[in-house]
Structure formats: structure tokens, C-alpha cells
N, C-alpha and C positions, 0 to 999 in steps of 0.2 A: 602391200601397203594397206594399213588399217584405215577404215573410213565407214561412214554411215550411209547406207542406201536410202535415198529419200522415199522411194515407194514402199520399202519394207517398214520404215519408220512410220509412215502414214497408216499402213495397214495395222501395225501393232497398236498405234494410238487409237485407231477406230475400234479395234477389238477390245481394248482396255475400257473405252468409254461405254461400249455395249454391255460389257460385264458389270461395270459400275451401275449402269442404268437398271439392269435386271436385278441387281442386289438391292438397290433403293426401292424398286417396285415390290420386291419380296418383303422388305421391312415395312412398307406402307400398305400391305395387302388388305388389312382390315378397313382402313380409310378408303382405299380404292374400291373395295367391294361395296361400301355404302353408296359411293357415287355411281357405281355401275348399276346397282339396284334402283337408284333414283332415276337414272337414265332409262332403264327398262320400264319403270313405272310410267315415265313420260310417254314412252311408245304405246303403252296400253291405253292411255287417255287421249292420245293424239287423234284417233278417228272421231271420238266424241267432240273434241275441241273444234276440229275442222268442220263438222256438221253444224254445230252451233254458230260458228263464225260465219258460215255462208248465209245463215238465215237472219243474222243481225243486220239491220239497215245502216247505211252510211259508212264513211271512211273512218276507221278508228284502229286502235291497237287490239291485240288479241287478249288483253287483260280481262275484259268483260266475259268473253267466251270461256277463258280459263276459269274464272270465278264460278260461272254457271256450271261448267263441267265438274268442278270440284264439289259443288253442292249436290249435284245429281249422284256423284260417286259416293259421297258420305251418306246420303239418304238410302241408296241401294245397299251399302254395307251395313247400315243400321238395321234395315229390314231383314237382311240375310242373317245377321247375328241374332236378332230377336226371334225369328221364325225357325231357324235351323239350330242355332247354338244351344237353345234350351233343350232340344231333343238330344243333341250330342252329349251334353253334360249329364243328362238323366241316364242315358244308356251307358255312358262310361262309368258312372257311379255304380250302376247295377251290375256291370260286368266285373268291376273290382271286388264288390262285396260277394258275388257268387263264384268267383274264381276258385277258392279252396274246395268248395263242394263239387264244382265241375271237374276239377282235377282228380278228386277222389273217385268220382263216378267213372271217369274216363279210364282210371287205372285198373278198375275191376276187370278180371278176365271174362272174356265172352266165349261161351261154349261153342258158338258157331264159327269162331275164327281159329286159325291154326295157332299152335303154341308159340311159334316164332313171332307172329303178329302181336300176341298178347305180351310177350317179353319185350318187344320193341316199344309198345305202348307204355309199359312200366318204366323203361329207360327214359322215354321222353318226359314223363311226369317227374321222375327223379331229378333229371337235369333242370327242369323248369323250377322245381321247388328249391334246388340248390342255388339257382340264379336269383330267385326271389329272396331267399335267406341272405345271400351275399349283399344284395341291394339294400335290404333292411339294415344290415350291419353297417354298411357304408354310410347310410343316412344317419344312423345314431352316432357314429364316430365323427361325423362332420358337423354335428350340432354346434360345437364351440366356434366354428367358422361361419355360422349362419349369418351373422351380421355382415361379414364381408360379402357373402354370396348375395344377400339382399341388395346391398349397394351395387354389386355388379349387374344384377338383373335390372335394377332401376336405371342404371346407366345405359343398358341396352334398350330399355323402353323409350329413351330419348330419341332413338333412331326412328321410331314410329312417327315422330313429329318432324324430324329432320328430313327424312326421305321424301315426303310429299312437298316440303318446301323446296328442296333441291330440284325435284321434278317440275315444279312450277317454273323455276328459272330456266331449266332446260327447254321447256315448251315455249316460254315467252321469248327467250333470246337465242335459241339454238341456231336460227338462220344467220343472225348477225355474227355469232361466234364462228360459224363455219366460214363466212365471208372474210372476216378478219384473219383467220388462219391461212386462207388461200392467198390473201394479199401479201402475207409475209414471205411468200416463196417467189423469188425473182425469176428463176428459170421457167419460161413458158411451158416447156415439155414436162418438167416435173410438176408444175402447177396443174396441168391438164391430167397427169397421172393421178395426183392426189385427189383432184376433183372427182374423177371417175371412181376412185377407191371409196371416197366418202359417200358418193351416191349409192354404190353397191352395198356398203355397210348399213346405210340408212334403210335401204330396201330389205336387207337381210334381217336386221333387228326388228323392224316393223312386222314382217311376216312371221318371224319366229315367235315373238311374244304373243301375237294374236292367235297363232296356231296352238301354242302350248296352253293358253287360256281356254281356247275352244275345246281342246282335248280334255282338259280338266273338267270343264262344265259337262261335256258329253259323258265322261266317266261317272261323275256324280249322279247325273240324271238317270243313266242306264242302270247303274248298280242299285240305286235306291228303289227304282221301280221294280226291277226284276227280283231283287232280294226280298222285297215286301210281298211280291206275288208268290215266290217260292217258299216263303216262311222262314228265311234265314234270320236268326236272332240278331239284334243290334244292327239292323239294316242301315239306318241313317249314319251311325257311327262308322261303320265299315265303308260306306260310300264316301264319307268325308275323308277318311284315311286314304282310300284309293285315289281320290281326286287330288289330294295334297301330294302324294308320292309320284303323281304323273310328272311333276316338275323335275324329277331326277330320272334321266333316261335309262331304260332297260332295267336297271337294278331296282328302281322304285316300284314299277308295276309288278315285278317278280316278288318283291318283299310283301306288297299288299296282297297278292294272290295267296301266298303261303299263310299269312296272318288270317285271312278270311277263311280259308279251309280249316285251319287249326281251331278257330273260334266256332265254326259250324260243327266240327267233329266233337269238341268238348261240350257243346250245348245241345247235342242231339239233333242238329239241323240237317237239312238235305245236302249232304256232302257231295253226292254224285251229281245232283242237279246244279249245285254251285260250281262244281268242276267243269261240267259241260258248258254252262253259261260263260265262265271265265275263258275257256278255250275258244269258244265261238267269237266272243267279243274281242279277244286279243287278235285273232285272225282278221276280223273286220277292221279293227283300228290300225293294225300294222300294215295291211295290204290295200285298204280302201280309204279310210278316213285320214290317216296320217300322211300318206303320199299326196292326197288332194289338198291338205292344208299346208304341208311343208313344201313351199315352192321358193323360187327365186334364190337358188344356191344354198338352201338349207339342208339339202339331202346329203347325208354323210353315211358311208358304208358302216354296217353294224359292227364290224371288227374295229374300225376306228372309234366308234362310239364307246365300245367296251374299254378300249385302251384309254380313251379320254376320261371316262368315268372313274376308272381305277386310279389313273395318274392324278386326276384332279382331286380325288378323295385323299390320296396320300399327301398331296402338297398343301391342300387348303380345306380338307374336310368336306362337309356338305356343300358349302358355297362353291368349292372347286368342282364337285360333281354336277352341280346345277349349271355352271358356266362352261362345262366341257364341250358341249355341242356347239354353242355359239363361237367359242374360241377356235375350234377345228374348222368351222365354216369360214371364219375370218381368215385363217391361214390359207385356206383354199382360194378365197377371193384374191388375196394379196399375190399369191403365186401365179394365179391365172392372169391378173392384170399386168404384172411385171413381165411375164412370158410373152403376152401379146405385144407389149411395147418393144421388147427385144426383137420379135419377129418382124414387126413393122419397120423398125430401124434397119434391120438386115436387108429387108426387101427394098427399102429406099436407097441404100447404098449399092445394092446389086443392080438396080434398074439402069443406071447410066452405062455400066459395063456391058450389059447385054445389048444395048442399042448403039454402042460405040463402033 
């Protein structure tokens, strides 16, 4: 006899809704990324807002503390851009202008090196020149579309204004939004589970963003100081590059190290000294500094990090690589909380039987 199984229909409908939801999330990935960045920006400013809020007298909203925190942030950003940005631009222009001469000097055979090494150097220079030539050709061929590109860049610059505004609202109304969301859940057990999940996520994102910013600042400070002492050319530019790439797990620091060694080699800098420093610093950061900063559930196995970075890059480019570790840590938290609730429910049901 033909019929429709209610449980099978319910599972099928649930699976269809989940697939539809994932498809809609993929379609809105650019907008969602802007909101996620704004949320993470809010977590970066949250400690400063809390400190200012505690020192302000009287009962009031957090608006004044938020305004003061934004003023301090803008002032610090202005000082950083004026003091460091000028050096970065100057060194970048110098590197671009001197690149052809450095490549030609690097290509010249060195009598003290084996023939295989000299041949390898020539191949590197040839590939680099081909890539630069191809990039120049692409730029020339794309000039007719320059107007569209400029409009696109201008549209992206709007996000520099939108993200702080969204972050302001997240910081101002985040607690109320969380409370309203919990009140919409009728089942007390599910409400408690979601409340615990939100608390874990809040702790995770707060620790992760503060840790990644601390690692980036530590990288910039260490690289700029030691590269200046070692005499590595373009020390400030390379330190800024390394600090920026710290936001991309594993792949970013590796790419920064390769770039630093290549620039040092072509510029006649202390390659061996830079290599030793990079090795020592990576060991210190990966085994001492990073474990100390990455707490509260943000620890993810390196194999999972590699998988997440490559998968995130393939799905969403650089934003996907940047969000790979938080997403993996969130999946871990959700799995752990659901598993704990199942174990607690099983223990609760088993207790009367054992005492019966």
C-alpha cells in the first residue's frame, strides 16, 4: 500500500531547508563577510570600550564609551599611518624602481657557487621577468575597462565606512540582540543550549581576534627591529608585509618568509642571518607565543588548519582563508556542546533505571 512516512517526509523537508539555507548563504557571502568583519572589528574594540565604560561616572548607556573608544582608535590609526605608512611607501617605491637592476645582478653567475645553483638562479629570474611582463601586458589590455575598475574600487572603499558603523551597532546593542534571540526559543533545554553556545562563541571570537592582533603586532615589532639590526633592506616594508599576512594562518607566514628571503637575496642582504631569525622566531611563535594567546577553544590541529585554509581559499578566496580557523573552532564548539547535552540527557534517563 502506497503512503507517505511522516518521519521520512520531515527529514527530507529539513534536509531541503538546510540545503536552501546554505545556497542562500553562498549567494550572500560578500554581504555576510562584511557583517562578519564588522563583528570582529567590534570584538577588537570591545576591551577598550569596557575599560572606558568602567571609568565613566553615573548610570548611562555605552554610547559615550563607544564614541571615546572610536576617537582613540582613529587617533591611533592616524599616528600609525603617518609614522609608518610614509616609510612603507618610500621603501615600496624604491624596491619597484630598483627591481630590474637587482634581478640582473642576481642573474649573474657566481664563480663560488655550483653550476646547478647558477642555473637555478637564472631560471628564477626568467620566470620572474615573464610574470612581470605578463602582468604589464594585462594592465595595458585592461585600460579600456579602467573606468569600471575605478568604480568597483570606489564601491569597496565604502566598506571602510560601513564596517565601523556596523561594529558600533554590534557593540552598542549586542547584548540586547542576544537576549531577544534567546527569548524567541520556547524550549528551555534548547534555550540553555543556545545560551551556552553563544557564550562559547563570544569567548572564542574575543580571544581569537585579540590573539591574532597581538601576533601581528609582535611580528611587526620583532621583524622591524631585527631586520634593521641585521641590515636587511626594506625592513619596515617587509615587517608590515609579514604582520599583514599573519591574519592568514600558516600560508601567510610562509609566503612572507619566502618573500623576505627573496628580497634579501636579490638585494645582497644577509640571507643566512634572515633565515636563522625567521626559523627561531617561527619556533618561538608557534610553540610559545601562539599557544599562550590562542586559548578558550581556539586551538585547532595544524592538519585541520591546512585543510581549512585551502578549502576556504577555494570557496571564498582570501576572506575564506582568513575565516577558516574561526569557522573550524566554531564547528568544534557546536559539536562539543551538542555531545555534552546528549550525554547529560542519556545519564538523566539512565539514572532511574539504575536505582529502580
